[in-house]
ZARO-626834 format. One record per residue (C-alpha): residue number from 1; residue in three letters; x, y, z. Coordinates in steps of 0.1 Angstrom, whole numbers, always signed. Layout:
REM ZARO-626834
bamar i:NUM; aa:ALA; x:X; y:Y; z:Z .
...
This chain:
REM ZARO-626834
bamar i:1; aa:MET; x:+1082; y:+1267; z:+490 .
bamar i:2; aa:ARG; x:+1063; y:+1244; z:+512 .
bamar i:3; aa:THR; x:+1061; y:+1208; z:+499 .
bamar i:4; aa:ARG; x:+1033; y:+1195; z:+522 .
bamar i:5; aa:PRO; x:+1000; y:+1202; z:+503 .
bamar i:6; aa:LEU; x:+971; y:+1222; z:+516 .
bamar i:7; aa:LYS; x:+941; y:+1199; z:+516 .
bamar i:8; aa:VAL; x:+908; y:+1210; z:+502 .
bamar i:9; aa:ALA; x:+873; y:+1195; z:+508 .
bamar i:10; aa:LEU; x:+848; y:+1202; z:+480 .
bamar i:11; aa:LEU; x:+812; y:+1203; z:+493 .
bamar i:12; aa:GLY; x:+790; y:+1199; z:+462 .
bamar i:13; aa:CYS; x:+800; y:+1188; z:+427 .
bamar i:14; aa:GLY; x:+774; y:+1201; z:+403 .
bamar i:15; aa:VAL; x:+781; y:+1225; z:+374 .
bamar i:16; aa:VAL; x:+803; y:+1248; z:+395 .
bamar i:17; aa:GLY; x:+818; y:+1221; z:+418 .
bamar i:18; aa:SER; x:+829; y:+1199; z:+389 .
bamar i:19; aa:GLU; x:+845; y:+1229; z:+371 .
bamar i:20; aa:VAL; x:+864; y:+1238; z:+403 .
bamar i:21; aa:ALA; x:+877; y:+1202; z:+405 .
bamar i:22; aa:ARG; x:+887; y:+1203; z:+369 .
bamar i:23; aa:ILE; x:+906; y:+1236; z:+372 .
bamar i:24; aa:MET; x:+923; y:+1224; z:+404 .
bamar i:25; aa:THR; x:+936; y:+1194; z:+385 .
bamar i:26; aa:THR; x:+946; y:+1209; z:+352 .
bamar i:27; aa:HIS; x:+961; y:+1241; z:+367 .
bamar i:28; aa:ALA; x:+977; y:+1223; z:+397 .
bamar i:29; aa:ASP; x:+1013; y:+1235; z:+389 .
bamar i:30; aa:ASP; x:+1003; y:+1271; z:+384 .
bamar i:31; aa:LEU; x:+982; y:+1271; z:+416 .
bamar i:32; aa:THR; x:+1012; y:+1257; z:+435 .
bamar i:33; aa:GLN; x:+1034; y:+1286; z:+422 .
bamar i:34; aa:ARG; x:+1008; y:+1312; z:+430 .
bamar i:35; aa:ILE; x:+1001; y:+1300; z:+465 .
bamar i:36; aa:GLY; x:+1035; y:+1288; z:+475 .
bamar i:37; aa:ALA; x:+1024; y:+1253; z:+483 .
bamar i:38; aa:PRO; x:+1006; y:+1225; z:+465 .
bamar i:39; aa:VAL; x:+968; y:+1222; z:+469 .
bamar i:40; aa:GLU; x:+953; y:+1188; z:+470 .
bamar i:41; aa:LEU; x:+916; y:+1179; z:+465 .
bamar i:42; aa:ALA; x:+912; y:+1156; z:+495 .
bamar i:43; aa:GLY; x:+875; y:+1148; z:+493 .
bamar i:44; aa:VAL; x:+843; y:+1155; z:+474 .
bamar i:45; aa:ALA; x:+810; y:+1154; z:+492 .
bamar i:46; aa:VAL; x:+780; y:+1147; z:+470 .
bamar i:47; aa:ARG; x:+744; y:+1134; z:+473 .
bamar i:48; aa:ARG; x:+745; y:+1109; z:+445 .
bamar i:49; aa:PRO; x:+778; y:+1090; z:+446 .
bamar i:50; aa:SER; x:+769; y:+1067; z:+417 .
bamar i:51; aa:LYS; x:+769; y:+1096; z:+392 .
bamar i:52; aa:VAL; x:+800; y:+1095; z:+369 .
bamar i:53; aa:ARG; x:+822; y:+1126; z:+375 .
bamar i:54; aa:GLU; x:+848; y:+1129; z:+348 .
bamar i:55; aa:GLY; x:+882; y:+1137; z:+360 .
bamar i:56; aa:ILE; x:+874; y:+1130; z:+397 .
bamar i:57; aa:ASP; x:+889; y:+1099; z:+414 .
bamar i:58; aa:PRO; x:+859; y:+1079; z:+427 .
bamar i:59; aa:ALA; x:+879; y:+1072; z:+459 .
bamar i:60; aa:LEU; x:+875; y:+1109; z:+468 .
bamar i:61; aa:VAL; x:+837; y:+1109; z:+466 .
bamar i:62; aa:THR; x:+817; y:+1106; z:+498 .
bamar i:63; aa:THR; x:+781; y:+1112; z:+509 .
bamar i:64; aa:ASP; x:+792; y:+1121; z:+544 .
bamar i:65; aa:ALA; x:+803; y:+1157; z:+543 .
bamar i:66; aa:THR; x:+804; y:+1160; z:+580 .
bamar i:67; aa:ALA; x:+829; y:+1131; z:+584 .
bamar i:68; aa:LEU; x:+850; y:+1147; z:+556 .
bamar i:69; aa:LEU; x:+853; y:+1179; z:+575 .
bamar i:70; aa:LYS; x:+860; y:+1162; z:+608 .
bamar i:71; aa:ARG; x:+887; y:+1139; z:+597 .
bamar i:72; aa:GLY; x:+914; y:+1163; z:+609 .
bamar i:73; aa:ASP; x:+936; y:+1171; z:+579 .
bamar i:74; aa:ILE; x:+914; y:+1195; z:+558 .
bamar i:75; aa:ASP; x:+927; y:+1231; z:+555 .
bamar i:76; aa:VAL; x:+900; y:+1247; z:+533 .
bamar i:77; aa:ALA; x:+864; y:+1238; z:+525 .
bamar i:78; aa:ILE; x:+848; y:+1250; z:+492 .
bamar i:79; aa:GLU; x:+810; y:+1251; z:+496 .
bamar i:80; aa:VAL; x:+790; y:+1251; z:+464 .
bamar i:81; aa:ILE; x:+759; y:+1232; z:+476 .
bamar i:82; aa:GLY; x:+737; y:+1262; z:+477 .
bamar i:83; aa:GLY; x:+706; y:+1268; z:+498 .
bamar i:84; aa:ILE; x:+704; y:+1272; z:+536 .
bamar i:85; aa:GLU; x:+707; y:+1236; z:+549 .
bamar i:86; aa:PRO; x:+729; y:+1216; z:+551 .
bamar i:87; aa:ALA; x:+752; y:+1243; z:+539 .
bamar i:88; aa:ARG; x:+749; y:+1264; z:+571 .
bamar i:89; aa:THR; x:+756; y:+1235; z:+594 .
bamar i:90; aa:LEU; x:+786; y:+1223; z:+573 .
bamar i:91; aa:ILE; x:+802; y:+1257; z:+572 .
bamar i:92; aa:THR; x:+798; y:+1260; z:+609 .
bamar i:93; aa:THR; x:+813; y:+1225; z:+613 .
bamar i:94; aa:ALA; x:+842; y:+1235; z:+592 .
bamar i:95; aa:PHE; x:+850; y:+1266; z:+614 .
bamar i:96; aa:GLU; x:+847; y:+1244; z:+645 .
bamar i:97; aa:HIS; x:+874; y:+1221; z:+631 .
bamar i:98; aa:GLY; x:+899; y:+1249; z:+620 .
bamar i:99; aa:ILE; x:+889; y:+1250; z:+583 .
bamar i:100; aa:SER; x:+886; y:+1282; z:+564 .
bamar i:101; aa:VAL; x:+857; y:+1284; z:+539 .
bamar i:102; aa:VAL; x:+852; y:+1296; z:+504 .
bamar i:103; aa:SER; x:+815; y:+1298; z:+495 .
bamar i:104; aa:ALA; x:+793; y:+1307; z:+465 .
bamar i:105; aa:ASN; x:+761; y:+1306; z:+485 .
bamar i:106; aa:LYS; x:+744; y:+1340; z:+481 .
bamar i:107; aa:ALA; x:+711; y:+1329; z:+498 .
bamar i:108; aa:LEU; x:+728; y:+1317; z:+529 .
bamar i:109; aa:LEU; x:+751; y:+1347; z:+532 .
bamar i:110; aa:ALA; x:+722; y:+1372; z:+526 .
bamar i:111; aa:GLN; x:+703; y:+1355; z:+554 .
bamar i:112; aa:ASP; x:+730; y:+1345; z:+580 .
bamar i:113; aa:GLY; x:+761; y:+1363; z:+569 .
bamar i:114; aa:ALA; x:+766; y:+1380; z:+602 .
bamar i:115; aa:ALA; x:+765; y:+1347; z:+622 .
bamar i:116; aa:LEU; x:+789; y:+1330; z:+597 .
bamar i:117; aa:HIS; x:+813; y:+1360; z:+599 .
bamar i:118; aa:ALA; x:+812; y:+1358; z:+637 .
bamar i:119; aa:ALA; x:+819; y:+1321; z:+637 .
bamar i:120; aa:ALA; x:+849; y:+1326; z:+613 .
bamar i:121; aa:GLU; x:+862; y:+1354; z:+635 .
bamar i:122; aa:GLN; x:+858; y:+1334; z:+667 .
bamar i:123; aa:HIS; x:+880; y:+1306; z:+653 .
bamar i:124; aa:GLY; x:+905; y:+1329; z:+635 .
bamar i:125; aa:LEU; x:+895; y:+1317; z:+600 .
bamar i:126; aa:ASP; x:+886; y:+1331; z:+566 .
bamar i:127; aa:LEU; x:+852; y:+1333; z:+550 .
bamar i:128; aa:TYR; x:+855; y:+1343; z:+513 .
bamar i:129; aa:TYR; x:+826; y:+1345; z:+489 .
bamar i:130; aa:GLU; x:+835; y:+1364; z:+457 .
bamar i:131; aa:ALA; x:+815; y:+1339; z:+436 .
bamar i:132; aa:ALA; x:+783; y:+1346; z:+456 .
bamar i:133; aa:VAL; x:+776; y:+1379; z:+440 .
bamar i:134; aa:ALA; x:+785; y:+1383; z:+403 .
bamar i:135; aa:GLY; x:+801; y:+1351; z:+389 .
bamar i:136; aa:ALA; x:+835; y:+1358; z:+375 .
bamar i:137; aa:ILE; x:+833; y:+1396; z:+380 .
bamar i:138; aa:PRO; x:+858; y:+1408; z:+407 .
bamar i:139; aa:LEU; x:+835; y:+1428; z:+429 .
bamar i:140; aa:VAL; x:+835; y:+1418; z:+466 .
bamar i:141; aa:ARG; x:+873; y:+1420; z:+470 .
bamar i:142; aa:PRO; x:+876; y:+1454; z:+452 .
bamar i:143; aa:MET; x:+848; y:+1468; z:+474 .
bamar i:144; aa:ARG; x:+861; y:+1455; z:+507 .
bamar i:145; aa:GLU; x:+898; y:+1458; z:+500 .
bamar i:146; aa:SER; x:+907; y:+1482; z:+471 .
bamar i:147; aa:LEU; x:+880; y:+1507; z:+483 .
bamar i:148; aa:ALA; x:+886; y:+1502; z:+520 .
bamar i:149; aa:GLY; x:+899; y:+1537; z:+523 .
bamar i:150; aa:ASP; x:+871; y:+1553; z:+504 .
bamar i:151; aa:LYS; x:+834; y:+1560; z:+511 .
bamar i:152; aa:ILE; x:+809; y:+1542; z:+488 .
bamar i:153; aa:ASN; x:+777; y:+1561; z:+483 .
bamar i:154; aa:ARG; x:+759; y:+1541; z:+457 .
bamar i:155; aa:VAL; x:+759; y:+1508; z:+439 .
bamar i:156; aa:MET; x:+737; y:+1501; z:+409 .
bamar i:157; aa:GLY; x:+738; y:+1473; z:+385 .
bamar i:158; aa:ILE; x:+725; y:+1442; z:+367 .
bamar i:159; aa:VAL; x:+734; y:+1412; z:+389 .
bamar i:160; aa:ASN; x:+713; y:+1384; z:+374 .
bamar i:161; aa:GLY; x:+721; y:+1371; z:+339 .
bamar i:162; aa:THR; x:+688; y:+1352; z:+334 .
bamar i:163; aa:THR; x:+667; y:+1383; z:+338 .
bamar i:164; aa:ASN; x:+690; y:+1404; z:+317 .
bamar i:165; aa:PHE; x:+688; y:+1379; z:+289 .
bamar i:166; aa:ILE; x:+650; y:+1378; z:+290 .
bamar i:167; aa:LEU; x:+647; y:+1416; z:+290 .
bamar i:168; aa:ASP; x:+673; y:+1420; z:+263 .
bamar i:169; aa:LYS; x:+654; y:+1396; z:+240 .
bamar i:170; aa:MET; x:+621; y:+1415; z:+246 .
bamar i:171; aa:ASP; x:+639; y:+1447; z:+238 .
bamar i:172; aa:SER; x:+659; y:+1436; z:+207 .
bamar i:173; aa:THR; x:+634; y:+1412; z:+191 .
bamar i:174; aa:GLY; x:+600; y:+1424; z:+203 .
bamar i:175; aa:ALA; x:+594; y:+1390; z:+219 .
bamar i:176; aa:GLY; x:+569; y:+1387; z:+248 .
bamar i:177; aa:TYR; x:+579; y:+1378; z:+283 .
bamar i:178; aa:GLN; x:+570; y:+1341; z:+280 .
bamar i:179; aa:GLU; x:+586; y:+1337; z:+246 .
bamar i:180; aa:ALA; x:+619; y:+1352; z:+259 .
bamar i:181; aa:LEU; x:+617; y:+1330; z:+290 .
bamar i:182; aa:ASP; x:+612; y:+1299; z:+269 .
bamar i:183; aa:GLU; x:+643; y:+1308; z:+249 .
bamar i:184; aa:ALA; x:+664; y:+1314; z:+281 .
bamar i:185; aa:THR; x:+652; y:+1280; z:+294 .
bamar i:186; aa:ALA; x:+662; y:+1263; z:+261 .
bamar i:187; aa:LEU; x:+696; y:+1278; z:+262 .
bamar i:188; aa:GLY; x:+702; y:+1268; z:+298 .
bamar i:189; aa:TYR; x:+701; y:+1304; z:+312 .
bamar i:190; aa:ALA; x:+669; y:+1298; z:+331 .
bamar i:191; aa:GLU; x:+661; y:+1270; z:+355 .
bamar i:192; aa:ALA; x:+631; y:+1248; z:+351 .
bamar i:193; aa:ASP; x:+616; y:+1268; z:+379 .
bamar i:194; aa:PRO; x:+628; y:+1304; z:+372 .
bamar i:195; aa:THR; x:+611; y:+1320; z:+402 .
bamar i:196; aa:ALA; x:+642; y:+1329; z:+421 .
bamar i:197; aa:ASP; x:+655; y:+1348; z:+391 .
bamar i:198; aa:VAL; x:+624; y:+1364; z:+375 .
bamar i:199; aa:GLU; x:+609; y:+1374; z:+408 .
bamar i:200; aa:GLY; x:+641; y:+1391; z:+420 .
bamar i:201; aa:TYR; x:+650; y:+1368; z:+449 .
bamar i:202; aa:ASP; x:+684; y:+1360; z:+435 .
bamar i:203; aa:ALA; x:+692; y:+1397; z:+428 .
bamar i:204; aa:ALA; x:+679; y:+1407; z:+462 .
bamar i:205; aa:ALA; x:+702; y:+1382; z:+480 .
bamar i:206; aa:LYS; x:+732; y:+1397; z:+461 .
bamar i:207; aa:ALA; x:+720; y:+1432; z:+469 .
bamar i:208; aa:ALA; x:+720; y:+1424; z:+506 .
bamar i:209; aa:ILE; x:+755; y:+1411; z:+505 .
bamar i:210; aa:LEU; x:+768; y:+1441; z:+484 .
bamar i:211; aa:ALA; x:+750; y:+1466; z:+506 .
bamar i:212; aa:GLY; x:+766; y:+1452; z:+538 .
bamar i:213; aa:ILE; x:+801; y:+1455; z:+522 .
bamar i:214; aa:ALA; x:+795; y:+1489; z:+506 .
bamar i:215; aa:PHE; x:+780; y:+1506; z:+537 .
bamar i:216; aa:HIS; x:+797; y:+1487; z:+565 .
bamar i:217; aa:THR; x:+764; y:+1478; z:+580 .
bamar i:218; aa:ARG; x:+743; y:+1446; z:+583 .
bamar i:219; aa:VAL; x:+717; y:+1443; z:+556 .
bamar i:220; aa:ARG; x:+696; y:+1411; z:+555 .
bamar i:221; aa:LEU; x:+676; y:+1397; z:+527 .
bamar i:222; aa:ASP; x:+644; y:+1409; z:+544 .
bamar i:223; aa:ASP; x:+657; y:+1445; z:+543 .
bamar i:224; aa:VAL; x:+658; y:+1445; z:+505 .
bamar i:225; aa:TYR; x:+628; y:+1458; z:+487 .
bamar i:226; aa:ARG; x:+621; y:+1433; z:+459 .
bamar i:227; aa:GLU; x:+599; y:+1435; z:+428 .
bamar i:228; aa:GLY; x:+600; y:+1409; z:+400 .
bamar i:229; aa:MET; x:+599; y:+1415; z:+363 .
bamar i:230; aa:THR; x:+571; y:+1391; z:+352 .
bamar i:231; aa:GLU; x:+547; y:+1419; z:+346 .
bamar i:232; aa:VAL; x:+570; y:+1438; z:+322 .
bamar i:233; aa:SER; x:+553; y:+1438; z:+287 .
bamar i:234; aa:SER; x:+561; y:+1446; z:+251 .
bamar i:235; aa:ALA; x:+540; y:+1478; z:+257 .
bamar i:236; aa:ASP; x:+564; y:+1488; z:+284 .
bamar i:237; aa:PHE; x:+593; y:+1485; z:+260 .
bamar i:238; aa:ALA; x:+575; y:+1505; z:+234 .
bamar i:239; aa:SER; x:+569; y:+1533; z:+260 .
bamar i:240; aa:ALA; x:+606; y:+1531; z:+271 .
bamar i:241; aa:LYS; x:+617; y:+1534; z:+235 .
bamar i:242; aa:ARG; x:+596; y:+1565; z:+230 .
bamar i:243; aa:MET; x:+615; y:+1580; z:+260 .
bamar i:244; aa:GLY; x:+649; y:+1569; z:+246 .
bamar i:245; aa:CYS; x:+651; y:+1543; z:+273 .
bamar i:246; aa:THR; x:+652; y:+1505; z:+278 .
bamar i:247; aa:ILE; x:+643; y:+1483; z:+307 .
bamar i:248; aa:LYS; x:+666; y:+1464; z:+331 .
bamar i:249; aa:LEU; x:+661; y:+1446; z:+364 .
bamar i:250; aa:LEU; x:+684; y:+1466; z:+387 .
bamar i:251; aa:ALA; x:+698; y:+1463; z:+421 .
bamar i:252; aa:ILE; x:+702; y:+1497; z:+436 .
bamar i:253; aa:LEU; x:+719; y:+1504; z:+470 .
bamar i:254; aa:GLU; x:+722; y:+1539; z:+483 .
bamar i:255; aa:ARG; x:+735; y:+1558; z:+512 .
bamar i:256; aa:ALA; x:+711; y:+1586; z:+523 .
bamar i:257; aa:ALA; x:+723; y:+1622; z:+516 .
bamar i:258; aa:ASP; x:+727; y:+1628; z:+553 .
bamar i:259; aa:GLY; x:+746; y:+1596; z:+557 .
bamar i:260; aa:GLU; x:+723; y:+1584; z:+585 .
bamar i:261; aa:SER; x:+706; y:+1555; z:+567 .
bamar i:262; aa:VAL; x:+708; y:+1533; z:+536 .
bamar i:263; aa:THR; x:+684; y:+1517; z:+512 .
bamar i:264; aa:ALA; x:+685; y:+1485; z:+492 .
bamar i:265; aa:ARG; x:+661; y:+1476; z:+464 .
bamar i:266; aa:VAL; x:+656; y:+1454; z:+434 .
bamar i:267; aa:HIS; x:+631; y:+1462; z:+407 .
bamar i:268; aa:PRO; x:+626; y:+1467; z:+369 .
bamar i:269; aa:ALA; x:+634; y:+1503; z:+358 .
bamar i:270; aa:MET; x:+636; y:+1523; z:+327 .
bamar i:271; aa:ILE; x:+671; y:+1537; z:+320 .
bamar i:272; aa:PRO; x:+683; y:+1560; z:+292 .
bamar i:273; aa:LEU; x:+699; y:+1543; z:+262 .
bamar i:274; aa:THR; x:+729; y:+1566; z:+269 .
bamar i:275; aa:HIS; x:+735; y:+1549; z:+302 .
bamar i:276; aa:PRO; x:+763; y:+1522; z:+301 .
bamar i:277; aa:LEU; x:+740; y:+1497; z:+317 .
bamar i:278; aa:ALA; x:+716; y:+1500; z:+288 .
bamar i:279; aa:SER; x:+741; y:+1483; z:+265 .
bamar i:280; aa:VAL; x:+746; y:+1453; z:+287 .
bamar i:281; aa:ARG; x:+734; y:+1424; z:+265 .
bamar i:282; aa:GLU; x:+725; y:+1387; z:+268 .
bamar i:283; aa:ALA; x:+733; y:+1371; z:+301 .
bamar i:284; aa:TYR; x:+760; y:+1395; z:+312 .
bamar i:285; aa:ASN; x:+762; y:+1414; z:+344 .
bamar i:286; aa:ALA; x:+775; y:+1449; z:+351 .
bamar i:287; aa:VAL; x:+777; y:+1469; z:+383 .
bamar i:288; aa:PHE; x:+784; y:+1506; z:+389 .
bamar i:289; aa:VAL; x:+801; y:+1516; z:+422 .
bamar i:290; aa:GLU; x:+801; y:+1553; z:+431 .
bamar i:291; aa:ALA; x:+827; y:+1562; z:+456 .
bamar i:292; aa:GLU; x:+835; y:+1596; z:+471 .
bamar i:293; aa:ALA; x:+871; y:+1597; z:+460 .
bamar i:294; aa:ALA; x:+873; y:+1571; z:+433 .
bamar i:295; aa:GLY; x:+842; y:+1584; z:+414 .
bamar i:296; aa:ARG; x:+823; y:+1559; z:+392 .
bamar i:297; aa:LEU; x:+837; y:+1525; z:+386 .
bamar i:298; aa:MET; x:+821; y:+1499; z:+364 .
bamar i:299; aa:PHE; x:+825; y:+1461; z:+367 .
bamar i:300; aa:TYR; x:+814; y:+1440; z:+338 .
bamar i:301; aa:GLY; x:+814; y:+1404; z:+327 .
bamar i:302; aa:PRO; x:+796; y:+1370; z:+328 .
bamar i:303; aa:GLY; x:+777; y:+1367; z:+360 .
bamar i:304; aa:ALA; x:+769; y:+1330; z:+361 .
bamar i:305; aa:GLY; x:+778; y:+1297; z:+346 .
bamar i:306; aa:GLY; x:+802; y:+1269; z:+357 .
bamar i:307; aa:SER; x:+835; y:+1283; z:+344 .
bamar i:308; aa:PRO; x:+830; y:+1320; z:+354 .
bamar i:309; aa:THR; x:+818; y:+1311; z:+389 .
bamar i:310; aa:ALA; x:+846; y:+1285; z:+393 .
bamar i:311; aa:SER; x:+871; y:+1312; z:+384 .
bamar i:312; aa:ALA; x:+859; y:+1334; z:+413 .
bamar i:313; aa:VAL; x:+860; y:+1303; z:+436 .
bamar i:314; aa:LEU; x:+895; y:+1295; z:+427 .
bamar i:315; aa:GLY; x:+906; y:+1332; z:+432 .
bamar i:316; aa:ASP; x:+892; y:+1330; z:+467 .
bamar i:317; aa:LEU; x:+909; y:+1296; z:+472 .
bamar i:318; aa:VAL; x:+943; y:+1311; z:+463 .
bamar i:319; aa:ALA; x:+938; y:+1340; z:+487 .
bamar i:320; aa:VAL; x:+927; y:+1318; z:+516 .
bamar i:321; aa:CYS; x:+955; y:+1294; z:+511 .
bamar i:322; aa:ARG; x:+981; y:+1322; z:+510 .
bamar i:323; aa:ASN; x:+966; y:+1334; z:+543 .
bamar i:324; aa:LYS; x:+969; y:+1299; z:+557 .
bamar i:325; aa:LEU; x:+1006; y:+1298; z:+549 .
bamar i:326; aa:ALA; x:+1011; y:+1333; z:+564 .
bamar i:327; aa:GLU; x:+991; y:+1323; z:+595 .
bamar i:328; aa:ALA; x:+969; y:+1353; z:+589 .
bamar i:329; aa:THR; x:+933; y:+1360; z:+579 .
bamar i:330; aa:GLY; x:+918; y:+1383; z:+553 .
bamar i:331; aa:PRO; x:+892; y:+1410; z:+559 .
bamar i:332; aa:GLY; x:+861; y:+1398; z:+577 .
bamar i:333; aa:GLU; x:+827; y:+1415; z:+583 .
bamar i:334; aa:SER; x:+828; y:+1453; z:+587 .
bamar i:335; aa:ALA; x:+795; y:+1464; z:+602 .
bamar i:336; aa:TYR; x:+807; y:+1493; z:+625 .
bamar i:337; aa:THR; x:+783; y:+1519; z:+611 .
bamar i:338; aa:GLN; x:+751; y:+1500; z:+622 .
bamar i:339; aa:LEU; x:+731; y:+1522; z:+598 .
bamar i:340; aa:PRO; x:+693; y:+1515; z:+596 .
bamar i:341; aa:VAL; x:+678; y:+1504; z:+563 .
bamar i:342; aa:SER; x:+650; y:+1528; z:+553 .
bamar i:343; aa:PRO; x:+618; y:+1513; z:+539 .
bamar i:344; aa:MET; x:+610; y:+1517; z:+502 .
bamar i:345; aa:GLY; x:+584; y:+1544; z:+509 .
bamar i:346; aa:GLU; x:+612; y:+1568; z:+519 .
bamar i:347; aa:VAL; x:+633; y:+1562; z:+487 .
bamar i:348; aa:VAL; x:+632; y:+1591; z:+463 .
bamar i:349; aa:THR; x:+624; y:+1579; z:+428 .
bamar i:350; aa:ARG; x:+608; y:+1588; z:+395 .
bamar i:351; aa:TYR; x:+577; y:+1571; z:+380 .
bamar i:352; aa:HIS; x:+566; y:+1563; z:+344 .
bamar i:353; aa:ILE; x:+528; y:+1558; z:+347 .
bamar i:354; aa:SER; x:+506; y:+1548; z:+318 .
bamar i:355; aa:LEU; x:+468; y:+1554; z:+323 .
bamar i:356; aa:ASP; x:+438; y:+1544; z:+303 .
bamar i:357; aa:VAL; x:+414; y:+1573; z:+306 .
bamar i:358; aa:ALA; x:+382; y:+1587; z:+291 .
bamar i:359; aa:ASP; x:+388; y:+1609; z:+261 .
bamar i:360; aa:LYS; x:+369; y:+1640; z:+272 .
bamar i:361; aa:PRO; x:+378; y:+1675; z:+284 .
bamar i:362; aa:GLY; x:+391; y:+1680; z:+319 .
bamar i:363; aa:VAL; x:+407; y:+1646; z:+323 .
bamar i:364; aa:LEU; x:+443; y:+1659; z:+322 .
bamar i:365; aa:ALA; x:+435; y:+1686; z:+346 .
bamar i:366; aa:GLN; x:+419; y:+1661; z:+370 .
bamar i:367; aa:VAL; x:+449; y:+1638; z:+368 .
bamar i:368; aa:ALA; x:+474; y:+1667; z:+373 .
bamar i:369; aa:THR; x:+454; y:+1679; z:+403 .
bamar i:370; aa:THR; x:+457; y:+1644; z:+419 .
bamar i:371; aa:PHE; x:+495; y:+1645; z:+415 .
bamar i:372; aa:ALA; x:+497; y:+1680; z:+430 .
bamar i:373; aa:GLU; x:+476; y:+1669; z:+460 .
bamar i:374; aa:HIS; x:+501; y:+1642; z:+468 .
bamar i:375; aa:GLY; x:+531; y:+1666; z:+464 .
bamar i:376; aa:VAL; x:+543; y:+1650; z:+432 .
bamar i:377; aa:SER; x:+556; y:+1672; z:+404 .
bamar i:378; aa:ILE; x:+550; y:+1661; z:+367 .
bamar i:379; aa:ASP; x:+579; y:+1662; z:+343 .
bamar i:380; aa:THR; x:+562; y:+1652; z:+310 .
bamar i:381; aa:VAL; x:+528; y:+1642; z:+298 .
bamar i:382; aa:ARG; x:+518; y:+1625; z:+266 .
bamar i:383; aa:GLN; x:+481; y:+1620; z:+256 .
bamar i:384; aa:GLN; x:+466; y:+1600; z:+228 .
bamar i:385; aa:GLY; x:+428; y:+1596; z:+222 .
bamar i:386; aa:LYS; x:+404; y:+1579; z:+198 .
bamar i:387; aa:ASP; x:+367; y:+1570; z:+199 .
bamar i:388; aa:GLY; x:+361; y:+1580; z:+235 .
bamar i:389; aa:GLU; x:+391; y:+1562; z:+249 .
bamar i:390; aa:ALA; x:+426; y:+1576; z:+255 .
bamar i:391; aa:SER; x:+459; y:+1568; z:+270 .
bamar i:392; aa:LEU; x:+478; y:+1592; z:+292 .
bamar i:393; aa:VAL; x:+515; y:+1587; z:+299 .
bamar i:394; aa:VAL; x:+530; y:+1607; z:+328 .
bamar i:395; aa:VAL; x:+566; y:+1609; z:+339 .
bamar i:396; aa:THR; x:+572; y:+1624; z:+373 .
bamar i:397; aa:HIS; x:+600; y:+1643; z:+389 .
bamar i:398; aa:ARG; x:+617; y:+1626; z:+418 .
bamar i:399; aa:ALA; x:+596; y:+1622; z:+449 .
bamar i:400; aa:PRO; x:+593; y:+1598; z:+479 .
bamar i:401; aa:ASP; x:+581; y:+1565; z:+467 .
bamar i:402; aa:ALA; x:+553; y:+1565; z:+492 .
bamar i:403; aa:ALA; x:+539; y:+1597; z:+477 .
bamar i:404; aa:LEU; x:+541; y:+1582; z:+442 .
bamar i:405; aa:SER; x:+524; y:+1551; z:+453 .
bamar i:406; aa:GLY; x:+497; y:+1571; z:+471 .
bamar i:407; aa:THR; x:+492; y:+1591; z:+439 .
bamar i:408; aa:VAL; x:+486; y:+1559; z:+419 .
bamar i:409; aa:GLU; x:+461; y:+1547; z:+443 .
bamar i:410; aa:ALA; x:+442; y:+1580; z:+442 .
bamar i:411; aa:LEU; x:+443; y:+1579; z:+403 .
bamar i:412; aa:ARG; x:+426; y:+1545; z:+404 .
bamar i:413; aa:LYS; x:+397; y:+1560; z:+422 .
bamar i:414; aa:LEU; x:+390; y:+1587; z:+396 .
bamar i:415; aa:ASP; x:+359; y:+1580; z:+375 .
bamar i:416; aa:THR; x:+377; y:+1592; z:+344 .
bamar i:417; aa:VAL; x:+406; y:+1567; z:+348 .
bamar i:418; aa:ARG; x:+397; y:+1534; z:+333 .
bamar i:419; aa:GLY; x:+428; y:+1516; z:+346 .
bamar i:420; aa:VAL; x:+465; y:+1519; z:+353 .
bamar i:421; aa:ALA; x:+481; y:+1501; z:+324 .
bamar i:422; aa:SER; x:+517; y:+1501; z:+338 .
bamar i:423; aa:ILE; x:+539; y:+1516; z:+364 .
bamar i:424; aa:MET; x:+577; y:+1516; z:+362 .
bamar i:425; aa:ARG; x:+604; y:+1535; z:+380 .
bamar i:426; aa:VAL; x:+629; y:+1556; z:+360 .
bamar i:427; aa:GLU; x:+666; y:+1554; z:+370 .
bamar i:428; aa:GLY; x:+701; y:+1562; z:+357 .
bamar i:429; aa:GLU; x:+698; y:+1599; z:+351 .
């Protein structure tokens, strides 16, 4: 066993970073045995050096992350700053100085993953990012290593714990969206500004990363169709329950049937209560991976939080340090297929549409004709009416999303349709 320690620079020391530092200290002997050499926390770059950080030697703390990376003795950098800058510049600097990188930065990887992978490869270094996708859940490494000999056709899952908590509370307690969000905020699941979570930006970044790995092609954040969940209402849950469904914010990544393109999308969807994702409660994540030979695999666990995310970071640290000792690198970017990402309009989906209509003869026939004119087949219809007003709930068969959207726009123009109360896709069947 090597006695000279591998030196680690920690960039960022918030909730995740402080937990990484704690585990590195308390589990130092175990990490040494697992890696084959000691690991030493050689410096911690922060913005506010005056803040008390329990368990961290103040002498290690610096505000000059660039100088820490350039000092010449760092082997691995752990980036848990988040955001695009200065994280991107610091990771690039690390590679230029022979330092492998472990990152939890989903936004940066979704936007500039290709460039970062290229920089790592140019310098013969590692870029690992298990913690960027699903917290403690091992997902990146199984997909790019354990399933490297298989063909992944579909990935579908819940990849944001905040939104799952909110939707679970709306479903189980009957709470409205704002009430459930307030509870999530009070418990620390939601940020003071929850936009990244509830509007689907966080899930879309993770979807871009997973799609790239799954389909061996480059998928950027801009390629991912994104729809938030702020418009999901108690009435939507009532409709879902009548169908034997619940509602989840899903990331869905698919390879086209002909294998010539892929799709990536994030949006709320109704799923049957019999589907395993329907039972994922609170702030947990779960992801289904469907591979040609392996079949359906499910990964489940806490998707966020200091300790779970730190666990994934430390797992990557061990792998990268082992590679350093072996003078090797792990798998990098695999984008050989160069498949195009199809727009949402070409995705084949199902719709659940709730209409407010006039309660008079011929309305159903008029609505059905509109669906037929757009090439959309109706699966089920439920109609309720009273005092000249009625509601009409239509569930379609699968059709191109553009045809379904066109149908909805045409329905809005009918004089017998007072309004479209809700539209939601149906998945998981």
